[in-house]
mmCIF file of the N, C-alpha and C atoms, coordinates in Angstrom:
data_MODEL
# 
_entry.id   MODEL 
# 
loop_
_atom_site.group_PDB 
_atom_site.id 
_atom_site.type_symbol 
_atom_site.label_atom_id 
_atom_site.label_alt_id 
_atom_site.label_comp_id 
_atom_site.label_asym_id 
_atom_site.label_entity_id 
_atom_site.label_seq_id 
_atom_site.pdbx_PDB_ins_code 
_atom_site.Cartn_x 
_atom_site.Cartn_y 
_atom_site.Cartn_z 
_atom_site.occupancy 
_atom_site.B_iso_or_equiv 
_atom_site.pdbx_formal_charge 
_atom_site.auth_seq_id 
_atom_site.auth_comp_id 
_atom_site.auth_asym_id 
_atom_site.auth_atom_id 
_atom_site.pdbx_PDB_model_num 
ATOM 1   N N  . MET A 1 1  ? 25.693  3.334  -24.275 1.00 0.00 ? 1  MET A N  1 
ATOM 2   C CA . MET A 1 1  ? 25.879  5.056  -23.417 1.00 0.00 ? 1  MET A CA 1 
ATOM 3   C C  . MET A 1 1  ? 24.306  4.232  -22.578 1.00 0.00 ? 1  MET A C  1 
ATOM 4   N N  . SER A 1 2  ? 23.800  3.451  -23.296 1.00 0.00 ? 2  SER A N  1 
ATOM 5   C CA . SER A 1 2  ? 22.270  3.145  -22.575 1.00 0.00 ? 2  SER A CA 1 
ATOM 6   C C  . SER A 1 2  ? 22.764  1.946  -21.617 1.00 0.00 ? 2  SER A C  1 
ATOM 7   N N  . ALA A 1 3  ? 23.953  1.686  -21.482 1.00 0.00 ? 3  ALA A N  1 
ATOM 8   C CA . ALA A 1 3  ? 24.603  0.979  -20.039 1.00 0.00 ? 3  ALA A CA 1 
ATOM 9   C C  . ALA A 1 3  ? 24.849  2.237  -18.808 1.00 0.00 ? 3  ALA A C  1 
ATOM 10  N N  . ALA A 1 4  ? 25.387  3.203  -19.394 1.00 0.00 ? 4  ALA A N  1 
ATOM 11  C CA . ALA A 1 4  ? 25.609  3.715  -18.213 1.00 0.00 ? 4  ALA A CA 1 
ATOM 12  C C  . ALA A 1 4  ? 24.394  4.658  -18.273 1.00 0.00 ? 4  ALA A C  1 
ATOM 13  N N  . CYS A 1 5  ? 23.495  4.716  -18.051 1.00 0.00 ? 5  CYS A N  1 
ATOM 14  C CA . CYS A 1 5  ? 22.517  5.339  -17.877 1.00 0.00 ? 5  CYS A CA 1 
ATOM 15  C C  . CYS A 1 5  ? 22.014  4.522  -16.648 1.00 0.00 ? 5  CYS A C  1 
ATOM 16  N N  . ASP A 1 6  ? 21.857  3.149  -16.187 1.00 0.00 ? 6  ASP A N  1 
ATOM 17  C CA . ASP A 1 6  ? 21.426  2.482  -15.218 1.00 0.00 ? 6  ASP A CA 1 
ATOM 18  C C  . ASP A 1 6  ? 22.457  2.960  -13.452 1.00 0.00 ? 6  ASP A C  1 
ATOM 19  N N  . VAL A 1 7  ? 23.450  3.593  -14.035 1.00 0.00 ? 7  VAL A N  1 
ATOM 20  C CA . VAL A 1 7  ? 24.080  3.986  -12.842 1.00 0.00 ? 7  VAL A CA 1 
ATOM 21  C C  . VAL A 1 7  ? 24.111  5.999  -12.999 1.00 0.00 ? 7  VAL A C  1 
ATOM 22  N N  . ASN A 1 8  ? 23.971  6.432  -13.715 1.00 0.00 ? 8  ASN A N  1 
ATOM 23  C CA . ASN A 1 8  ? 23.900  7.634  -13.940 1.00 0.00 ? 8  ASN A CA 1 
ATOM 24  C C  . ASN A 1 8  ? 23.113  8.051  -15.479 1.00 0.00 ? 8  ASN A C  1 
ATOM 25  N N  . CYS A 1 9  ? 22.435  8.914  -15.423 1.00 0.00 ? 9  CYS A N  1 
ATOM 26  C CA . CYS A 1 9  ? 21.532  9.015  -16.199 1.00 0.00 ? 9  CYS A CA 1 
ATOM 27  C C  . CYS A 1 9  ? 22.015  10.795 -17.308 1.00 0.00 ? 9  CYS A C  1 
ATOM 28  N N  . MET A 1 10 ? 23.104  11.022 -16.793 1.00 0.00 ? 10 MET A N  1 
ATOM 29  C CA . MET A 1 10 ? 23.691  12.389 -17.479 1.00 0.00 ? 10 MET A CA 1 
ATOM 30  C C  . MET A 1 10 ? 25.171  11.885 -18.093 1.00 0.00 ? 10 MET A C  1 
ATOM 31  N N  . VAL A 1 11 ? 25.263  11.704 -19.128 1.00 0.00 ? 11 VAL A N  1 
ATOM 32  C CA . VAL A 1 11 ? 26.653  10.924 -19.974 1.00 0.00 ? 11 VAL A CA 1 
ATOM 33  C C  . VAL A 1 11 ? 27.247  12.491 -20.461 1.00 0.00 ? 11 VAL A C  1 
ATOM 34  N N  . ARG A 1 12 ? 28.836  12.941 -20.121 1.00 0.00 ? 12 ARG A N  1 
ATOM 35  C CA . ARG A 1 12 ? 29.339  13.685 -20.267 1.00 0.00 ? 12 ARG A CA 1 
ATOM 36  C C  . ARG A 1 12 ? 30.002  13.586 -21.723 1.00 0.00 ? 12 ARG A C  1 
ATOM 37  N N  . GLU A 1 13 ? 29.945  14.007 -22.887 1.00 0.00 ? 13 GLU A N  1 
ATOM 38  C CA . GLU A 1 13 ? 30.870  13.791 -24.149 1.00 0.00 ? 13 GLU A CA 1 
ATOM 39  C C  . GLU A 1 13 ? 32.026  14.123 -23.824 1.00 0.00 ? 13 GLU A C  1 
ATOM 40  N N  . GLU A 1 14 ? 33.036  13.696 -24.935 1.00 0.00 ? 14 GLU A N  1 
ATOM 41  C CA . GLU A 1 14 ? 34.171  14.332 -24.681 1.00 0.00 ? 14 GLU A CA 1 
ATOM 42  C C  . GLU A 1 14 ? 34.481  15.962 -25.118 1.00 0.00 ? 14 GLU A C  1 
ATOM 43  N N  . ASP A 1 15 ? 33.639  16.645 -25.850 1.00 0.00 ? 15 ASP A N  1 
ATOM 44  C CA . ASP A 1 15 ? 33.582  18.005 -25.956 1.00 0.00 ? 15 ASP A CA 1 
ATOM 45  C C  . ASP A 1 15 ? 33.086  18.859 -24.280 1.00 0.00 ? 15 ASP A C  1 
ATOM 46  N N  . GLY A 1 16 ? 32.452  18.213 -23.807 1.00 0.00 ? 16 GLY A N  1 
ATOM 47  C CA . GLY A 1 16 ? 31.886  18.426 -22.496 1.00 0.00 ? 16 GLY A CA 1 
ATOM 48  C C  . GLY A 1 16 ? 30.689  18.977 -22.707 1.00 0.00 ? 16 GLY A C  1 
ATOM 49  N N  . SER A 1 17 ? 30.008  18.713 -23.441 1.00 0.00 ? 17 SER A N  1 
ATOM 50  C CA . SER A 1 17 ? 28.684  18.628 -23.511 1.00 0.00 ? 17 SER A CA 1 
ATOM 51  C C  . SER A 1 17 ? 27.718  17.321 -22.903 1.00 0.00 ? 17 SER A C  1 
ATOM 52  N N  . ALA A 1 18 ? 26.701  17.331 -22.486 1.00 0.00 ? 18 ALA A N  1 
ATOM 53  C CA . ALA A 1 18 ? 26.251  16.431 -21.072 1.00 0.00 ? 18 ALA A CA 1 
ATOM 54  C C  . ALA A 1 18 ? 24.905  16.131 -22.026 1.00 0.00 ? 18 ALA A C  1 
ATOM 55  N N  . ALA A 1 19 ? 24.363  14.730 -22.003 1.00 0.00 ? 19 ALA A N  1 
ATOM 56  C CA . ALA A 1 19 ? 23.188  14.137 -22.984 1.00 0.00 ? 19 ALA A CA 1 
ATOM 57  C C  . ALA A 1 19 ? 22.800  13.580 -21.830 1.00 0.00 ? 19 ALA A C  1 
ATOM 58  N N  . TYR A 1 20 ? 21.681  13.863 -21.612 1.00 0.00 ? 20 TYR A N  1 
ATOM 59  C CA . TYR A 1 20 ? 20.535  13.633 -20.702 1.00 0.00 ? 20 TYR A CA 1 
ATOM 60  C C  . TYR A 1 20 ? 19.966  12.036 -20.838 1.00 0.00 ? 20 TYR A C  1 
ATOM 61  N N  . ILE A 1 21 ? 19.680  10.906 -20.773 1.00 0.00 ? 21 ILE A N  1 
ATOM 62  C CA . ILE A 1 21 ? 19.083  9.707  -20.530 1.00 0.00 ? 21 ILE A CA 1 
ATOM 63  C C  . ILE A 1 21 ? 18.045  9.216  -19.839 1.00 0.00 ? 21 ILE A C  1 
ATOM 64  N N  . LEU A 1 22 ? 16.828  8.930  -20.382 1.00 0.00 ? 22 LEU A N  1 
ATOM 65  C CA . LEU A 1 22 ? 16.042  8.495  -19.327 1.00 0.00 ? 22 LEU A CA 1 
ATOM 66  C C  . LEU A 1 22 ? 16.037  7.374  -19.016 1.00 0.00 ? 22 LEU A C  1 
ATOM 67  N N  . LYS A 1 23 ? 15.931  6.729  -17.780 1.00 0.00 ? 23 LYS A N  1 
ATOM 68  C CA . LYS A 1 23 ? 15.792  5.719  -16.725 1.00 0.00 ? 23 LYS A CA 1 
ATOM 69  C C  . LYS A 1 23 ? 15.314  4.199  -17.926 1.00 0.00 ? 23 LYS A C  1 
ATOM 70  N N  . ARG A 1 24 ? 15.844  3.495  -17.356 1.00 0.00 ? 24 ARG A N  1 
ATOM 71  C CA . ARG A 1 24 ? 14.503  2.337  -18.207 1.00 0.00 ? 24 ARG A CA 1 
ATOM 72  C C  . ARG A 1 24 ? 14.057  1.622  -17.033 1.00 0.00 ? 24 ARG A C  1 
ATOM 73  N N  . PRO A 1 25 ? 12.372  1.296  -17.483 1.00 0.00 ? 25 PRO A N  1 
ATOM 74  C CA . PRO A 1 25 ? 11.975  1.192  -16.241 1.00 0.00 ? 25 PRO A CA 1 
ATOM 75  C C  . PRO A 1 25 ? 12.353  -0.233 -15.705 1.00 0.00 ? 25 PRO A C  1 
ATOM 76  N N  . ASN A 1 26 ? 12.117  -0.353 -14.337 1.00 0.00 ? 26 ASN A N  1 
ATOM 77  C CA . ASN A 1 26 ? 12.146  -1.023 -13.601 1.00 0.00 ? 26 ASN A CA 1 
ATOM 78  C C  . ASN A 1 26 ? 11.123  -2.820 -14.198 1.00 0.00 ? 26 ASN A C  1 
ATOM 79  N N  . ARG A 1 27 ? 11.946  -3.640 -14.113 1.00 0.00 ? 27 ARG A N  1 
ATOM 80  C CA . ARG A 1 27 ? 11.525  -5.337 -14.861 1.00 0.00 ? 27 ARG A CA 1 
ATOM 81  C C  . ARG A 1 27 ? 10.556  -5.489 -13.645 1.00 0.00 ? 27 ARG A C  1 
ATOM 82  N N  . ASP A 1 28 ? 10.915  -5.343 -12.196 1.00 0.00 ? 28 ASP A N  1 
ATOM 83  C CA . ASP A 1 28 ? 9.859   -5.995 -11.463 1.00 0.00 ? 28 ASP A CA 1 
ATOM 84  C C  . ASP A 1 28 ? 8.789   -5.100 -10.856 1.00 0.00 ? 28 ASP A C  1 
ATOM 85  N N  . MET A 1 29 ? 8.282   -4.040 -11.861 1.00 0.00 ? 29 MET A N  1 
ATOM 86  C CA . MET A 1 29 ? 7.397   -3.360 -11.420 1.00 0.00 ? 29 MET A CA 1 
ATOM 87  C C  . MET A 1 29 ? 6.078   -4.495 -11.767 1.00 0.00 ? 29 MET A C  1 
ATOM 88  N N  . PRO A 1 30 ? 4.979   -3.884 -11.298 1.00 0.00 ? 30 PRO A N  1 
ATOM 89  C CA . PRO A 1 30 ? 3.682   -4.900 -11.706 1.00 0.00 ? 30 PRO A CA 1 
ATOM 90  C C  . PRO A 1 30 ? 3.400   -4.091 -13.092 1.00 0.00 ? 30 PRO A C  1 
ATOM 91  N N  . LYS A 1 31 ? 2.530   -4.896 -13.394 1.00 0.00 ? 31 LYS A N  1 
ATOM 92  C CA . LYS A 1 31 ? 1.681   -4.327 -14.791 1.00 0.00 ? 31 LYS A CA 1 
ATOM 93  C C  . LYS A 1 31 ? 1.025   -3.301 -14.646 1.00 0.00 ? 31 LYS A C  1 
ATOM 94  N N  . PRO A 1 32 ? 0.999   -2.499 -15.514 1.00 0.00 ? 32 PRO A N  1 
ATOM 95  C CA . PRO A 1 32 ? -0.376  -1.231 -15.691 1.00 0.00 ? 32 PRO A CA 1 
ATOM 96  C C  . PRO A 1 32 ? -1.537  -1.718 -15.405 1.00 0.00 ? 32 PRO A C  1 
ATOM 97  N N  . ARG A 1 33 ? -2.282  -1.202 -14.801 1.00 0.00 ? 33 ARG A N  1 
ATOM 98  C CA . ARG A 1 33 ? -3.712  -1.845 -14.211 1.00 0.00 ? 33 ARG A CA 1 
ATOM 99  C C  . ARG A 1 33 ? -4.502  -0.407 -14.559 1.00 0.00 ? 33 ARG A C  1 
ATOM 100 N N  . SER A 1 34 ? -5.967  -0.863 -15.490 1.00 0.00 ? 34 SER A N  1 
ATOM 101 C CA . SER A 1 34 ? -6.981  0.556  -15.997 1.00 0.00 ? 34 SER A CA 1 
ATOM 102 C C  . SER A 1 34 ? -7.703  0.382  -14.242 1.00 0.00 ? 34 SER A C  1 
ATOM 103 N N  . LEU A 1 35 ? -7.862  1.818  -14.519 1.00 0.00 ? 35 LEU A N  1 
ATOM 104 C CA . LEU A 1 35 ? -8.184  2.205  -13.334 1.00 0.00 ? 35 LEU A CA 1 
ATOM 105 C C  . LEU A 1 35 ? -9.552  1.076  -12.556 1.00 0.00 ? 35 LEU A C  1 
ATOM 106 N N  . GLU A 1 36 ? -10.632 0.598  -13.482 1.00 0.00 ? 36 GLU A N  1 
ATOM 107 C CA . GLU A 1 36 ? -12.047 -0.504 -13.310 1.00 0.00 ? 36 GLU A CA 1 
ATOM 108 C C  . GLU A 1 36 ? -10.853 -1.458 -12.220 1.00 0.00 ? 36 GLU A C  1 
ATOM 109 N N  . GLU A 1 37 ? -9.914  -1.875 -12.647 1.00 0.00 ? 37 GLU A N  1 
ATOM 110 C CA . GLU A 1 37 ? -9.319  -2.717 -11.797 1.00 0.00 ? 37 GLU A CA 1 
ATOM 111 C C  . GLU A 1 37 ? -8.684  -1.914 -10.302 1.00 0.00 ? 37 GLU A C  1 
ATOM 112 N N  . VAL A 1 38 ? -8.421  -1.062 -10.355 1.00 0.00 ? 38 VAL A N  1 
ATOM 113 C CA . VAL A 1 38 ? -7.764  -0.160 -9.173  1.00 0.00 ? 38 VAL A CA 1 
ATOM 114 C C  . VAL A 1 38 ? -9.256  0.080  -8.552  1.00 0.00 ? 38 VAL A C  1 
ATOM 115 N N  . ILE A 1 39 ? -10.201 0.395  -8.680  1.00 0.00 ? 39 ILE A N  1 
ATOM 116 C CA . ILE A 1 39 ? -11.085 0.790  -8.056  1.00 0.00 ? 39 ILE A CA 1 
ATOM 117 C C  . ILE A 1 39 ? -12.130 -0.795 -7.713  1.00 0.00 ? 39 ILE A C  1 
ATOM 118 N N  . GLY A 1 40 ? -11.830 -1.867 -8.200  1.00 0.00 ? 40 GLY A N  1 
ATOM 119 C CA . GLY A 1 40 ? -12.366 -3.477 -8.180  1.00 0.00 ? 40 GLY A CA 1 
ATOM 120 C C  . GLY A 1 40 ? -13.866 -2.921 -8.442  1.00 0.00 ? 40 GLY A C  1 
ATOM 121 N N  . VAL A 1 41 ? -14.302 -2.752 -9.932  1.00 0.00 ? 41 VAL A N  1 
ATOM 122 C CA . VAL A 1 41 ? -15.779 -2.572 -10.354 1.00 0.00 ? 41 VAL A CA 1 
ATOM 123 C C  . VAL A 1 41 ? -16.345 -4.331 -10.143 1.00 0.00 ? 41 VAL A C  1 
ATOM 124 N N  . TYR A 1 42 ? -15.592 -4.781 -11.003 1.00 0.00 ? 42 TYR A N  1 
ATOM 125 C CA . TYR A 1 42 ? -16.284 -6.279 -10.803 1.00 0.00 ? 42 TYR A CA 1 
ATOM 126 C C  . TYR A 1 42 ? -15.786 -6.851 -9.278  1.00 0.00 ? 42 TYR A C  1 
ATOM 127 N N  . THR A 1 43 ? -14.883 -7.013 -8.577  1.00 0.00 ? 43 THR A N  1 
ATOM 128 C CA . THR A 1 43 ? -14.382 -7.487 -7.543  1.00 0.00 ? 43 THR A CA 1 
ATOM 129 C C  . THR A 1 43 ? -15.006 -7.428 -6.022  1.00 0.00 ? 43 THR A C  1 
ATOM 130 N N  . GLY A 1 44 ? -15.597 -6.010 -6.172  1.00 0.00 ? 44 GLY A N  1 
ATOM 131 C CA . GLY A 1 44 ? -16.672 -5.985 -5.160  1.00 0.00 ? 44 GLY A CA 1 
ATOM 132 C C  . GLY A 1 44 ? -15.924 -4.391 -4.030  1.00 0.00 ? 44 GLY A C  1 
ATOM 133 N N  . GLY A 1 45 ? -14.708 -3.746 -4.761  1.00 0.00 ? 45 GLY A N  1 
ATOM 134 C CA . GLY A 1 45 ? -14.342 -2.640 -4.078  1.00 0.00 ? 45 GLY A CA 1 
ATOM 135 C C  . GLY A 1 45 ? -12.551 -3.081 -3.978  1.00 0.00 ? 45 GLY A C  1 
ATOM 136 N N  . PRO A 1 46 ? -11.834 -2.487 -3.624  1.00 0.00 ? 46 PRO A N  1 
ATOM 137 C CA . PRO A 1 46 ? -10.413 -2.933 -3.627  1.00 0.00 ? 46 PRO A CA 1 
ATOM 138 C C  . PRO A 1 46 ? -10.026 -3.998 -2.409  1.00 0.00 ? 46 PRO A C  1 
ATOM 139 N N  . GLY A 1 47 ? -9.435  -5.026 -3.631  1.00 0.00 ? 47 GLY A N  1 
ATOM 140 C CA . GLY A 1 47 ? -9.104  -6.501 -2.779  1.00 0.00 ? 47 GLY A CA 1 
ATOM 141 C C  . GLY A 1 47 ? -10.680 -7.152 -3.021  1.00 0.00 ? 47 GLY A C  1 
ATOM 142 N N  . GLY A 1 48 ? -11.872 -6.703 -3.117  1.00 0.00 ? 48 GLY A N  1 
ATOM 143 C CA . GLY A 1 48 ? -13.032 -7.433 -2.740  1.00 0.00 ? 48 GLY A CA 1 
ATOM 144 C C  . GLY A 1 48 ? -13.408 -7.372 -1.213  1.00 0.00 ? 48 GLY A C  1 
ATOM 145 N N  . ARG A 1 49 ? -12.568 -6.634 -0.866  1.00 0.00 ? 49 ARG A N  1 
ATOM 146 C CA . ARG A 1 49 ? -13.192 -5.888 0.320   1.00 0.00 ? 49 ARG A CA 1 
ATOM 147 C C  . ARG A 1 49 ? -14.803 -5.990 0.926   1.00 0.00 ? 49 ARG A C  1 
ATOM 148 N N  . HIS A 1 50 ? -15.623 -5.395 -0.282  1.00 0.00 ? 50 HIS A N  1 
ATOM 149 C CA . HIS A 1 50 ? -16.396 -5.159 -0.115  1.00 0.00 ? 50 HIS A CA 1 
ATOM 150 C C  . HIS A 1 50 ? -17.628 -6.104 -0.818  1.00 0.00 ? 50 HIS A C  1 
ATOM 151 N N  . HIS A 1 51 ? -17.401 -7.238 -1.129  1.00 0.00 ? 51 HIS A N  1 
ATOM 152 C CA . HIS A 1 51 ? -18.089 -8.214 -2.547  1.00 0.00 ? 51 HIS A CA 1 
ATOM 153 C C  . HIS A 1 51 ? -19.392 -8.518 -1.453  1.00 0.00 ? 51 HIS A C  1 
ATOM 154 N N  . GLY A 1 52 ? -20.285 -8.203 -1.962  1.00 0.00 ? 52 GLY A N  1 
ATOM 155 C CA . GLY A 1 52 ? -21.469 -8.564 -1.712  1.00 0.00 ? 52 GLY A CA 1 
ATOM 156 C C  . GLY A 1 52 ? -22.790 -8.016 -0.592  1.00 0.00 ? 52 GLY A C  1 
ATOM 157 N N  . GLU A 1 53 ? -21.715 -6.833 -0.513  1.00 0.00 ? 53 GLU A N  1 
ATOM 158 C CA . GLU A 1 53 ? -21.843 -5.791 0.726   1.00 0.00 ? 53 GLU A CA 1 
ATOM 159 C C  . GLU A 1 53 ? -23.042 -4.721 -0.018  1.00 0.00 ? 53 GLU A C  1 
ATOM 160 N N  . PRO A 1 54 ? -24.230 -4.100 0.536   1.00 0.00 ? 54 PRO A N  1 
ATOM 161 C CA . PRO A 1 54 ? -25.364 -3.380 0.224   1.00 0.00 ? 54 PRO A CA 1 
ATOM 162 C C  . PRO A 1 54 ? -24.508 -2.114 -0.280  1.00 0.00 ? 54 PRO A C  1 
ATOM 163 N N  . ASP A 1 55 ? -25.176 -1.692 -1.741  1.00 0.00 ? 55 ASP A N  1 
ATOM 164 C CA . ASP A 1 55 ? -24.350 -0.336 -2.498  1.00 0.00 ? 55 ASP A CA 1 
ATOM 165 C C  . ASP A 1 55 ? -23.108 -0.866 -2.992  1.00 0.00 ? 55 ASP A C  1 
ATOM 166 N N  . HIS A 1 56 ? -22.286 -1.840 -2.884  1.00 0.00 ? 56 HIS A N  1 
ATOM 167 C CA . HIS A 1 56 ? -21.352 -1.909 -4.018  1.00 0.00 ? 56 HIS A CA 1 
ATOM 168 C C  . HIS A 1 56 ? -21.204 -3.126 -4.604  1.00 0.00 ? 56 HIS A C  1 
ATOM 169 N N  . SER A 1 57 ? -22.463 -2.459 -5.530  1.00 0.00 ? 57 SER A N  1 
ATOM 170 C CA . SER A 1 57 ? -22.586 -3.772 -6.871  1.00 0.00 ? 57 SER A CA 1 
ATOM 171 C C  . SER A 1 57 ? -21.810 -3.038 -8.116  1.00 0.00 ? 57 SER A C  1 
ATOM 172 N N  . PRO A 1 58 ? -21.840 -3.455 -8.932  1.00 0.00 ? 58 PRO A N  1 
ATOM 173 C CA . PRO A 1 58 ? -21.137 -3.611 -9.899  1.00 0.00 ? 58 PRO A CA 1 
ATOM 174 C C  . PRO A 1 58 ? -21.510 -1.996 -10.603 1.00 0.00 ? 58 PRO A C  1 
ATOM 175 N N  . GLN A 1 59 ? -23.054 -1.639 -10.659 1.00 0.00 ? 59 GLN A N  1 
ATOM 176 C CA . GLN A 1 59 ? -23.345 -0.834 -11.487 1.00 0.00 ? 59 GLN A CA 1 
ATOM 177 C C  . GLN A 1 59 ? -23.139 0.648  -10.327 1.00 0.00 ? 59 GLN A C  1 
ATOM 178 N N  . LYS A 1 60 ? -22.840 0.370  -9.445  1.00 0.00 ? 60 LYS A N  1 
ATOM 179 C CA . LYS A 1 60 ? -22.991 1.550  -8.391  1.00 0.00 ? 60 LYS A CA 1 
ATOM 180 C C  . LYS A 1 60 ? -20.962 1.907  -8.265  1.00 0.00 ? 60 LYS A C  1 
ATOM 181 N N  . TYR A 1 61 ? -19.993 0.823  -8.341  1.00 0.00 ? 61 TYR A N  1 
ATOM 182 C CA . TYR A 1 61 ? -18.940 1.062  -8.735  1.00 0.00 ? 61 TYR A CA 1 
ATOM 183 C C  . TYR A 1 61 ? -19.117 1.995  -10.466 1.00 0.00 ? 61 TYR A C  1 
ATOM 184 N N  . LEU A 1 62 ? -19.678 1.397  -11.282 1.00 0.00 ? 62 LEU A N  1 
ATOM 185 C CA . LEU A 1 62 ? -19.238 2.133  -12.636 1.00 0.00 ? 62 LEU A CA 1 
ATOM 186 C C  . LEU A 1 62 ? -20.023 3.429  -12.920 1.00 0.00 ? 62 LEU A C  1 
ATOM 187 N N  . GLU A 1 63 ? -20.964 3.991  -11.597 1.00 0.00 ? 63 GLU A N  1 
ATOM 188 C CA . GLU A 1 63 ? -21.625 4.804  -11.856 1.00 0.00 ? 63 GLU A CA 1 
ATOM 189 C C  . GLU A 1 63 ? -20.393 5.861  -11.078 1.00 0.00 ? 63 GLU A C  1 
ATOM 190 N N  . PHE A 1 64 ? -19.574 5.637  -10.092 1.00 0.00 ? 64 PHE A N  1 
ATOM 191 C CA . PHE A 1 64 ? -18.506 6.446  -9.674  1.00 0.00 ? 64 PHE A CA 1 
ATOM 192 C C  . PHE A 1 64 ? -17.343 6.485  -10.577 1.00 0.00 ? 64 PHE A C  1 
ATOM 193 N N  . LEU A 1 65 ? -16.990 5.341  -10.818 1.00 0.00 ? 65 LEU A N  1 
ATOM 194 C CA . LEU A 1 65 ? -15.988 5.617  -12.159 1.00 0.00 ? 65 LEU A CA 1 
ATOM 195 C C  . LEU A 1 65 ? -16.181 6.763  -13.112 1.00 0.00 ? 65 LEU A C  1 
ATOM 196 N N  . ASP A 1 66 ? -17.614 6.861  -14.122 1.00 0.00 ? 66 ASP A N  1 
ATOM 197 C CA . ASP A 1 66 ? -17.856 7.663  -14.813 1.00 0.00 ? 66 ASP A CA 1 
ATOM 198 C C  . ASP A 1 66 ? -17.941 8.751  -13.643 1.00 0.00 ? 66 ASP A C  1 
ATOM 199 N N  . PHE A 1 67 ? -18.078 9.320  -12.660 1.00 0.00 ? 67 PHE A N  1 
ATOM 200 C CA . PHE A 1 67 ? -18.378 10.292 -11.491 1.00 0.00 ? 67 PHE A CA 1 
ATOM 201 C C  . PHE A 1 67 ? -16.746 10.787 -11.786 1.00 0.00 ? 67 PHE A C  1 
ATOM 202 N N  . ILE A 1 68 ? -15.679 9.882  -11.626 1.00 0.00 ? 68 ILE A N  1 
ATOM 203 C CA . ILE A 1 68 ? -14.823 10.585 -11.659 1.00 0.00 ? 68 ILE A CA 1 
ATOM 204 C C  . ILE A 1 68 ? -13.447 10.597 -12.664 1.00 0.00 ? 68 ILE A C  1 
ATOM 205 N N  . LYS A 1 69 ? -14.373 9.741  -13.518 1.00 0.00 ? 69 LYS A N  1 
ATOM 206 C CA . LYS A 1 69 ? -13.588 10.102 -15.072 1.00 0.00 ? 69 LYS A CA 1 
ATOM 207 C C  . LYS A 1 69 ? -14.230 11.641 -15.127 1.00 0.00 ? 69 LYS A C  1 
# 
């Protein structure tokens, strides 16, 4: 039944009933990241864009992280 889920996630049984199956996750998806990694707490912002700029210290990012949690 799991092989049929790749194409159609609704499988009909012989008696006419239907079963719904969750799709398998795509193996090419990026690995899950923590919120700290997404906002760049220790790298100076997303992608390091603000590294070394005033008011972009890890302490300020941790304050922001605490605020949004």
